[in-house]
N, C-alpha and C positions, 0 to 999 in steps of 0.2 A: 505494499498498499505507499502508495506517494504523497510525501507532506510537502507541502507548499509554505513559502514565509510568505507573508500578509503582512499590513501595517498592525495590522489588531492581533499580531503573532501567529504560530502553526494554522493551517488549514488543512483540510484534507477535501480531495473532489467526491462527490456525489456518487461517480456510477464508478466508484470504485469500493461505494460500501453498499450489504445486502443491506436487501428494502424489504421492512413484511408487506407492500404490498405485491400484492404475485395475480395484478392482472398484466400481462404481456405489455410491455412498447409502454408503460405508465407508471411508471414513477417517479421518482421529485426529480431525477437527471436525468429524465427522459421528456417531460413538461414544461413545455413556454412557462418563465418567468418572468412576470409585467414587469418585478422590480427595479431587475437589474437589465432586461434588455432594449431598455431606453422608450417605451411608447410611454413618454407624456406631452402633453403643451407645454413647452419652455414657458408661460407666464402663470403657470399656476401648477404645476406639477403632476396634474388629472391629469387620469387614461382619456379621449376624447372616445368618445362611444355614442353612435346612433342605434337607437334602437327600435323595435317596430314590432307591432303584434297585428292577431288577425284584423281583429276591430280598425286598426288604422289602417290598413290594409285594403281592407273590404271598402273604407271610404277610400281611398286613391283611387283604387277603380273603376269607383259608382261616377268619380269627377273625374276623369280621362286622364289624370297624373300618374297613375301606375306603368310600374316600367313594364315592355311586354314580357320577359320572362320570367313574372313576379306570381305567374299562376298558381294556387292551391289546388293541388291533384284530390283533395277526399270536399268532402262539404263537413261542419262541424260536428253533424251527429255523427257521421261514418267515423271521424276522427275517436271522436270520444268512446267509438265503441273499441275500434280500434288499440285503444287506451287501455281502456278499462278490461281489454282481454287477454292485454301482454302483459308478464311479471317484470319482463327488464323493462317498459315506462312506464310500468307505475311505483317501478326503485328506483326511475331517473326524478319523475316529479318529485317522488317523496327527497330525496336529495335536494332538490331545487327548493324544495317548503324550508327545507330546512338549514341551506346556506345562505339562503337571499341571490347571491350571483355567484355563476361559476361558471367557467371555460367549457368546451365539451372535453377534454380531455382529465380533466377535476371530475368530470362525471362518471367516464368512464376508470374510472381508477378507484370513486364509492361504493360503486354497484358492481366491479369483478369485468364489467364487458366490452373490451374493447373495438368490439366493431359498433358503439356507440357513437365515437369521437371522431369516423369516418365522414366524410366528405358525402357518398356517396350513404348513409345510414339513414335511413326512416324513422326510427325511437324517437330523436328529438325534433322530428321536420313534423309527427302525429302532435307531439305535444302544442306544437305551436296550433297545428291545423287546427286542435280543438280548442284553441284559446286559454289554453293553462298556462303554456308561456312565451313572454316574450326571449328576442331573440337582439343581438347587439354586432353591430363589426366596431374594430377595432379602427381609429384614426390617428394619425405621426404628418404632422407639419402641411395636413391636408390634403394627406392621399395615405388609402386606404392600406395599413399597414398588415402584413403578412402574419396571421394573429389565428389560435384558432375563436370560430364560436363563440360568442360569448349567451349565457341562457339566466334568467330570471323568472320566478311567479310571474302571472299575468293575474292585474289587478282586478281588471273585469272579471275575473277568474270567479270568486264567489257567490255572483250570483248565479249559477249555473250550475250549483250543489251537486258539483261531483260525488262528493262524499257518499250520496246518499244511492249511490248505482256501488258503493263495496260492500264487501264483509265485514264482519270485526275486524276483522286481524287485519285487511289490506286500508282497510281508514284508520286502525294506531300507524299500521308501517307507513304510512303518509302525510297522515297531519298529524302525528303525534301527541294523539289526545286535544287535540289543540284545536282553534277554528281557524277556516285558512286567513294567511297571514301575506304583509310582503314586506312591510318595515322602512327603513332607510332605505335607500339603494345609491351609496354612495359607492361606483363603479371599481374603482382603483381600490378604497379601502377593503367594501368586502370580499376583492377579489384575493389579494395580501393577506384577510385573516382565516379565508378560508384557503390556502395555499399552505402558511403555517402551522395550523391544526391537522394538516393533512401531512403532512411531515414530520408533527411531533408523534402520531397514527405509524408514522413510516421506520423511526427508526431513536423511539425513544421507547420506554418499558410503561407506557401509559393505560388510563386502564380503558377509557371511554373519552372521546370528544364528540362533544354538542356544539351546536349552530345556535348562531343567531334566535333563532325560534323556542327553545330550551334554556335559552339567558335570563332574561325577565328577574327582576327582582322578585316577582309576588312567588315566584316558579321556587326559587332557591331559600327564602324567608317566606313558605306558606302560612305559617305561628305568629306571625308576628300582621299585626293590624296595619301598619302603617304601609308596611312593604308590601304586603297582600293587595291591595291596593295602586301597587305605583304600574304606570305605563313604559317605565327607564326598563332600557335592556343594555342587556354588555354583546361584547362582537359576539364570542363561545364559550365555553366553559370545560375545560379539560378536568378529567376526575380522576387523582393518583388512584393506586392501586388498593389501596385502605377505605379507600373514599373522600380525601381531603381534595375539595371543589376548589380550581385552582379561576376565575373568574377574568376574562381576558376582554382588556380596552385597547384596544388600536388607534392611534394617534397617531396625527403628519403635523400637530401647530401646538402651540401650550396658551390656547386662544380663552375665553370669560369659556367658551365650551367642555375646554377640557378643566379647569376648577370647577365646572357645574357638576358634574359626571365623577372627578375625586374628591368631593362634598360629598354627594349621594355615596357610596360604596363605603366611607369611612362612616355614616351611620347607621349605614346599614352592618358594616362593623359590630359596631357599639352593642348592636342586640343579638348579637350572635356569640352567643357568651359558652354554646361549647368552643366556640373557631373549629370550626366545621370549614370555613372559606377564606383565600388568599386571595388578594385582588391582583393584578396584573397591566401594567400599563407599558404596551409597547410602543415603541418611533417604530416608526411607517414613513417617517416624513422623506423625501426628496435627494435619494444622496450626491444627484447634481446639481443638486440647487443648496448648501449648504452653508451658508455664509451668517445668516441668524443666528446655529445653532440653536434648534428648540429643542435641543435635548439637553439644554444645562436651565435652560425657565421649567421644562415639565421636571426636574431635577431639585432646582428649587422651590418650587409649587407641592411638590410631594413633602419635601421635611419643612414646609409654613403649618402644612392643611395636619400631617402627622403627628408637630405640635403644639397645635393650638391651645392646648389646654391642661391640665396636667389630667384626665378624667381619661385625654385621647392615650397618654402616654403609659398611664396607668393600667388601661386593659390589652398593651400590650399591641396597640395598632401600628406604630412604626416596625415591628416584626411582620407585620400580615398587609403591607404595602409596598409592594415590588415595582421596579424596573430595569427596562432591556432594550436593546436597540436592537431589529431588527439583520442590520450591515454588522453586530456585533455575531451573530451567531453565523451569519451569508455573508461573507466580506467581499464577495465577487461571481461572479455568474461561474453556477458550477459547484460553489465550494463552500463547505459547514466548519463551523469551527466547535475543534473537542468539546466547548461547552455549553454544546445546546444537549448530547447527549443524555445531560443529567438535567439541563434546565436550568443551569446557573444562572442569577440575576443579582441587581442592588437590590438591599435592603435601605433606607437610615434608620439601621438601629448602632453607629458611631458613636466619637467624639465629637466634638463640634472643630469643623476642623478639617476632619474624616467623617464625615454623616456616613455616605454609602459603605457599606461591606460584603462582599460578593457570599453567594450562598446559593447550593443546588435544589431545586422547590423539592423536584424529586428524589431525595435523600428525606427519610424519615426520624435521620438522627439529627439530623442540624433545624429539618420542619416538623416537628411534632404534630402526631396528632390521636390523641385517647378518643372515639369515639363512648358516648354510655352503652352504644348498642351498634356493633361494629355490626349486625347485615343489615341496618336500616341506612348504615352511610354506605353500603357498596350497593345498594338499589339500583343507583344513576343507571350503572353499570351493566346489573341483570338486566336493565328495565331496553338499556343501547341494540338489545339482542333481538329487538320490536318492531327496531325503527330503520328503516330503507336507506335514512338517510347519512348513518352512521361506517364509517368505513368498512367493506364489506367483508376483512381480518381484523377487523374487533366485535364481532356481532359471537355472542352466545347461542345459547337455547333458547335464552329470553325468558319473557310472565307463562306459566302455565296458561294460557286463554281459554282452554275448554274449562278451566276452575273458574276464570274469571262470568265468566259469560253465564256459567249457573248461579254462579254468585248473586247476579245482577237480573236476572229472569226469578229468583225466589229458591229454587232446587240447591237439595243440599248439594257440597262439595261430595266426586266421587271418591267410595272407598278405597284403600289402600290394600290389595290382592295380598293377605300371606306368600313367601316363595313356597309355601309346602300347595297352595291352593295351584296358583299360578303351573308349578311342575303338573298337577293333579290332569290339567286342563291341555296342556300342551303332549303328555302322554295320552290321552281320552282322541284329540282328534290328529295326532299322529296314524292314530291306529285308523279311525275312519277312512283317510289319504290310504289307506295301504289299503285292495284288496282283497288280499287275502286274509288280514286281522278282522275285515269286515264282515267275511262269510264265517269265521270262526264266532263272533259275535250272538250274542242271545236274543240280545234284543235292537240293536242296529236304530235307535235313535232318532231323530231326522234333526242335523243341527239348529241351532236356532239362529232365529230372525234374524240378519245381517243391518248393524247401525249404518244409516245415512252417515257417512262423513263427504256431503257435501263442500268444499271450500267457502260456497257462496250463501250459508246461511248467512241470513239478515241479522245482522247483529239486535239486541234487546234495544227497542227503541220505549217499553213500558216505562222506565226509569231517569232511559232521555242523558244526554250526552255529560250532564252538569253532574250526574252521579259518581263518574268517575275518577273523581278530584283524587280520590285517595287511593284508586290504583294507580294513578298518576305520581304521586306522593309518594309508592312505595310502600305504603302500608299493607 
């Protein structure tokens, strides 16, 4: 393995590292990196993106201003049916819903389908034709850049009530137990957050990575009355294997918006008496326009906020607010710094004059977490197995959805079969399958009626989705 010397120390080519992403051709070393690729407008440092939806394209065609090659192959109803009947397309929709904005390469990496990112693939095209997703093109210096197609949830899709077409398991996989949502649509910001979270899933021993849809304060702190009503959401949540939650806020400037987010999360941490959460601010500012040094202003703002009162210091807030720079972890195109593997960050826990000290967030000895209920603390990792937007290599078996459905419908939970009874039934059915054994049997009982295993069985509507709160919170 070759090690390269950079301005921030030694770095390793991503191409030489084993990746947990098993989607062929879609590891971090092979995906387009919009942070270091230079695809930004010189004035703002933001990616210039042109978005199109099915609704807008239909309007262009009605007005006679659409491009001749912009014809849609399917009617909206036909496209909705094709999305509904294909697991790959449902998983792609779930990925977009969880992460807000993605490249076609990122979608393919998450769901494990390399063909999804092909220009000839119809999977994402059908999401567009169905009115469920919008597609975008990247522009640089007024010319279209050769970059993957961008995708995000369509704002108008809420009116389609697509969830009514899905089974309970499919609804949970696509919607993650939430209403249809599209949130803030800051292109570059969302794309870098998605890419960073994918790299955490690929190269670190993380338990789960969750997108903006599940990073709201009301979901992270459901028992806190003020926070349960909050509409504020972080950009992502990374869950350590012991259940510690790393709330990620990607930011490019140290404006009043940054200070407001900082104050919001500090107030949330003050109510988190179990110390189950750490808030990480990641500097994703434009590396080509670094004269203002926003990272210095961010560090200064963090120090002022965490030491604003003795209450915050006594509650250990300085040890629960961290800062990192994207370019320190990834110092150049295709390179990664070894500090990334343990998620090394800086915390304002030092003395005045040397306030920030390094620490690895994935080190349970350096950042301890002792939950009162370890099983409940790890519930997000278990629940992640049912969500289509979680990278496929991190998805475990998930919840027992049959037990959840029975509970919502008012039926008792299924009885656990003793091993002796299971062995008896296996032997009995083995004899029935054997013609010679069946001929020797005295009785020849008819086999029991088969149970329906239709995966499209409708989810219970008697109690409604509002009653799923306890299931989503891991109760």
